[in-house]
C-alpha positions in Angstrom: -9.3 -5.6 11.6 -9.3 -9.4 10.1 -5.8 -10.7 10.0 -4.6 -8.1 12.7 -2.5 -8.5 15.8 -4.0 -7.6 19.1 -1.7 -4.6 19.2 -2.6 -3.5 15.8 -6.4 -4.1 16.6 -5.5 -1.3 19.6 -3.8 0.8 17.8 -6.8 1.0 15.4 -9.4 1.2 18.2 -7.5 4.4 19.5 -7.3 6.0 16.3 -11.0 5.4 15.4 -11.8 6.9 19.0 -10.2 10.4 18.3 -11.4 10.3 14.4 -14.8 9.6 16.3 -14.3 12.2 19.1 -12.0 15.1 17.6 -12.4 15.4 14.1 -15.4 14.0 12.7 -17.2 16.9 14.5 -15.1 19.4 13.0 -14.6 18.1 9.5 -17.0 20.4 8.1 -16.3 23.4 9.9 -12.4 23.1 9.1 -13.3 22.3 5.2 -15.7 25.5 5.4 -13.5 28.1 7.1 -10.0 26.2 5.5 -8.7 25.7 9.1 -5.6 24.2 9.6 -6.2 22.2 12.9 -2.9 22.8 14.4 -4.2 22.0 18.3 -5.9 18.6 17.1 -2.6 17.2 15.5 -0.4 17.9 18.1 -3.2 16.2 20.6 -2.7 13.2 18.1 0.6 13.5 18.5 0.6 12.6 21.9 -0.9 9.8 21.1 2.1 8.8 19.2 0.8 10.0 15.5 3.5 13.1 14.6 6.5 10.4 14.0 4.4 6.9 13.8 7.4 5.1 11.7 10.2 7.1 13.4 12.7 5.8 15.6 12.0 6.4 19.6 15.4 7.8 20.6 14.0 10.7 18.4 10.5 10.8 19.7 8.9 8.5 17.2 6.6 5.6 18.0 9.0 3.3 16.1 5.7 1.6 14.1 6.1 -0.7 11.5 4.3 0.1 7.7 1.5 -1.6 8.4 0.7 -0.3 11.7 1.2 3.3 9.8 -1.5 2.8 7.8 -3.8 0.6 9.9 -3.7 4.3 12.0 -3.9 6.4 8.6 -7.2 4.3 7.4 -8.7 4.5 10.9 -8.1 8.6 11.4 -8.6 9.7 7.7 -12.7 8.2 8.7 -12.8 11.2 10.4 -11.5 14.1 8.4 -9.4 12.6 5.5 -7.7 16.1 4.2 -6.3 16.5 7.9 -4.9 12.8 8.1 -3.6 13.5 5.0 -1.6 16.2 5.4 -0.8 14.4 8.5 0.9 11.6 6.7 3.1 13.8 4.5 4.3 15.2 7.6 5.1 11.5 8.7 6.9 10.8 5.8 9.1 14.1 6.2 10.4 12.7 9.5 10.8 9.7 8.4 13.2 11.1 5.8 15.1 13.0 8.6 15.4 10.2 11.0 16.7 8.1 8.2 18.7 9.9 5.7 19.6 12.5 8.6 23.1 12.3 10.9 22.6 11.8 14.3 22.9 15.6 15.0 20.0 16.3 12.0 17.8 13.9 14.0 18.2 15.3 17.5 18.1 18.7 15.9 14.8 18.7 14.0 12.9 15.3 14.9 11.8 15.5 18.7 9.9 19.1 17.9 8.2 17.2 14.8 7.5 14.1 16.5 5.3 16.1 18.9 3.9 18.0 16.4 5.4 21.1 18.5 6.7 21.8 14.4 5.4 20.7 11.3 6.5 19.5 8.2 6.2 20.1 4.3 7.7 18.0 1.3 9.2 20.3 -1.7 9.4 18.1 -4.5 6.9 19.6 -7.4 7.8 22.6 -8.9 5.4 25.0 -11.5 7.2 23.1 -14.6 8.1 19.7 -13.5 5.4 17.4 -11.7 5.7 14.1 -12.6 8.9 14.6 -14.5 10.4 15.5 -11.1 14.0 14.3 -12.3 13.7 17.3 -14.1 13.7 19.9 -11.5 15.4 23.1 -11.8 15.5 24.6 -8.0 19.4 25.2 -7.8 21.5 25.1 -4.8 25.0 27.0 -5.4 27.7 25.4 -2.9 29.6 28.7 -1.5 32.1 27.5 1.1 29.8 25.8 4.0 26.6 27.2 2.9 24.4 26.5 -0.1 22.9 29.4 -1.8 19.2 28.4 -2.9 16.9 29.8 -5.7 14.0 28.7 -7.4 10.4 27.8 -6.6 8.0 25.1 -5.4 4.1 24.1 -6.8 1.0 22.8 -4.7 2.9 22.2 -1.2 0.9 21.3 1.4 1.0 22.9 4.9 3.4 25.8 2.8 3.2 29.0 5.0 2.0 27.9 7.8 4.5 25.0 8.9 8.2 25.1 10.1 10.2 22.5 8.5 10.8 22.1 4.6 12.4 19.1 3.2 13.3 20.7 -0.4 14.6 18.8 -3.4 17.2 21.2 -5.7 19.9 20.9 -7.8 23.4 20.7 -6.8 24.9 19.2 -9.6 23.8 18.1 -13.7 21.2 17.3 -15.1 18.9 14.3 -14.2 18.4 12.5 -11.0 21.7 12.2 -10.0 22.3 16.0 -9.8 19.2 16.3 -7.3 20.4 17.0 -3.5 17.9 17.3 -0.2 18.1 19.9 2.1 15.8 20.8 5.2 15.0 24.6 6.0 13.6 26.4 8.8 11.1 28.9 8.2 12.2 32.3 9.0 15.2 31.8 6.7 15.8 35.1 4.8 14.6 34.9 1.1 11.9 32.1 1.9 8.6 33.2 1.2 5.2 31.8 0.1 2.5 32.3 -2.7 -1.0 32.9 -2.5 -3.1 30.5 -0.6 -4.1 28.5 -2.9 -8.6 27.9 -3.4 -9.1 23.8 -3.7 -11.6 21.4 -4.7 -10.7 19.8 -1.3 -8.2 18.9 1.4 -9.5 22.6 2.6 -8.1 21.8 6.3 -4.8 22.0 5.3 -3.1 25.1 2.9 -1.1 24.8 0.2 0.7 27.2 -1.4 3.8 27.9 -3.6 6.9 27.7 -1.6 9.3 30.3 -3.6 13.2 30.7 -2.7 15.4 33.8 -3.6 19.0 33.3 -2.4 18.4 31.4 0.5 21.7 30.7 2.5 21.2 27.1 3.6 24.2 25.5 5.5 25.6 22.7 3.7 25.2 20.8 7.8 21.0 20.9 6.9 21.7 18.5 3.5 20.8 15.2 4.5 22.3 12.4 3.1 25.6 13.0 0.1 25.5 15.4 -2.2 23.6 13.8 -5.4 21.1 11.2 -3.3 18.4 13.4 -3.0 16.3 11.8 -5.5 16.9 8.4 -4.3 15.5 9.9 -0.8 12.7 11.4 -2.5 11.8 8.5 -4.1 12.1 5.7 -1.3 9.9 8.7 0.8 7.0 8.0 -1.8 7.1 4.5 -1.7 5.8 5.3 1.9 3.9 8.2 0.9 1.8 6.2 -1.7 0.9 3.4 1.2 -0.1 6.5 3.0 -2.2 8.3 1.2 -3.9 5.0 0.3 -4.7 4.2 3.4 -6.2 7.7 3.6 -8.2 6.9 0.7 -9.5 3.6 2.5 -10.4 5.5 5.6 -13.1 7.8 3.4 -13.9 4.9 1.5 -15.0 2.8 4.7 -16.7 6.1 6.1 -18.7 6.5 2.7 -19.9 2.9 2.7 -21.3 3.5 6.7 -23.3 6.7 5.5 -24.6 4.9 2.6 -25.6 2.1 4.4 -27.2 4.3 7.2 -29.1 6.2 4.4 -30.3 3.2 2.6 -31.8 1.7 5.7 -33.7 5.3 6.7 -34.7 6.6 3.1 -37.9 5.9 1.9 -38.8 5.8 -2.1 -41.7 4.2 -3.6 -43.5 2.7 -0.4 -40.4 1.1 1.0 -36.9 1.6 2.5 -33.8 2.2 -0.1 -32.7 -1.1 1.5 -35.1 -3.0 -0.2 -34.1 -2.0 -3.9 -31.8 -4.5 -5.1 -29.9 -2.9 -7.5 -29.0 -0.6 -4.6 -28.5 -3.9 -2.2 -25.8 -5.4 -4.7 -24.3 -1.8 -5.5 -23.5 -1.4 -1.5 -22.3 -5.3 -1.6 -19.8 -4.1 -4.6 -18.3 -1.1 -3.3 -17.7 -3.2 0.5 -16.0 -5.8 -1.7 -14.0 -3.6 -3.7 -12.9 -1.4 -0.6 -11.5 -4.9 1.4 -9.6 -6.0 -2.0 -8.1 -2.4 -1.7 -7.4 -2.8 1.9 -5.6 -6.2 1.2 -3.5 -4.9 -1.5 -2.7 -1.7 0.7 -1.5 -4.1 3.6 0.6 -6.6 1.2 2.3 -3.7 -0.5 2.8 -2.2 3.5 4.4 -5.9 4.6 6.7 -5.9 1.5 8.1 -2.0 2.8 8.5 -2.9 6.0 10.6 -6.2 4.9 12.4 -4.4 2.0 11.6 -6.7 -0.1 12.5 -6.1 -4.2 9.0 -5.7 -5.4 7.8 -3.4 -2.9 8.4 -0.2 -4.9 6.1 -1.9 -7.7 3.5 -3.1 -5.2 3.3 0.0 -3.3 2.8 1.7 -6.8 0.0 -1.4 -7.5 -1.7 -0.3 -4.4 -1.8 3.4 -4.8 -3.3 2.8 -8.0 -6.1 0.1 -7.5 -6.6 2.1 -4.1 -7.2 5.4 -5.0 -9.1 4.9 -8.2 -11.5 2.2 -6.6 -12.2 4.5 -3.3 -12.9 7.6 -4.9 -15.6 5.4 -7.1 -16.8 4.1 -3.9 -17.4 7.0 -2.5 -18.8 8.7 -5.2 -21.3 5.8 -5.7 -22.3 6.6 -1.9 -22.9 10.0 -3.4 -25.4 8.9 -5.8 -26.9 6.5 -3.7 -28.0 9.8 -1.5 -29.8 11.2 -4.1 -30.2 15.0 -4.1 -29.2 14.8 -0.3 -25.3 13.9 -1.1 -25.1 17.1 -3.0 -25.9 18.9 0.2 -23.0 19.8 2.4 -24.8 19.1 5.2 -24.1 15.4 4.2 -20.8 14.2 4.9 -20.5 12.3 1.8 -19.5 15.0 -0.5 -16.6 15.8 1.5 -15.0 12.7 1.4 -15.9 12.9 -2.6 -13.7 16.2 -2.9 -10.9 15.1 -0.4 -10.6 12.0 -2.0 -10.3 13.3 -5.6 -7.2 14.6 -5.8 -5.4 11.0 -4.0 -5.1 9.8 -7.7 -3.3 12.8 -8.8 -0.5 13.4 -5.9 2.2 10.8 -4.3 2.9 10.6 -8.5 0.0 10.6 -10.7 -1.9 7.0 -11.4 -0.9 7.8 -14.6 3.0 7.4 -13.3 1.4 4.5 -11.2 0.6 2.6 -14.4 4.2 3.1 -16.0 6.1 1.9 -13.2 4.2 -1.2 -13.0 4.3 -1.8 -16.7 7.9 -1.1 -17.1 8.7 -3.5 -14.0 6.8 -6.1 -16.0 8.7 -5.6 -19.4 11.9 -5.6 -17.8 11.3 -8.9 -16.4 
């Protein structure tokens, strides 16, 4: 909490208390039984965590990007997978709040902020992951409706959520032909693939989302035609901060687990905490965690202030934090020895849940491309 205001420290405390009491005791069960903890998330929404950086007039908390990062880091210590889904949900609500008109904001946002309804973000397709601008899902304009056809892959919450923020092609090739539509579950022609079996992130379902002649009112389009790619990228800047913050929480929890294990586990007649090699390892883990946290919070401030360098700082923070935090969690598992590989010990779940953060919201290879392009363009 170093450098935080009193108000931010209070947000952090509330989120940490919620993570400790409402999430951590159930984390392993949600993972093992693949439970989507709807009621727990609705409890979190009562604390204002369903629309953290959404405007208050539609039910949001109206907090800053830094406040949001602090909250997601704290919640992630209790269950990284569930918090990561909540971060995606928050991003979707922010998109509707920011780019929607007044009617759309008031129609969708209140029930999403309360988590009475849940949202999914639909950008990735089977043939377009990192190359998002090449997406093929099409929306043909017919009068005051669009007819939507195509499919999306790896959609968090897919099939279990109520609102789908969909990037689709309404014009020609490339980013300028992409628009953003909001679909509701129950729309004729909307269906879902099988529930994917994943290494981690098991407390949130992942499915393909399929559109077969889905008729969507033009009134469900966010922004103008052709604005969809811009909306998607602006959403992802915040999404990168959010997912990096979830990585921080997992790493923070893993450092504490390693610290505890070293003080109780004995080998060669003394506790592991007396082994200087392990002491140095723990010191490096804590140092890397603090460095990653500072990068993420710096990028969050830049995004909140609308600075010109915000996008590249978000990319740097996402790259650095997700790589470093995975290494921290993995090192914590190593320090547990054979116990770290048992599902009775939480550290292995943090390793499994955090691994995908290096892939989603833009792979870390793409983050390097963004940073390099920024540097070389001067």
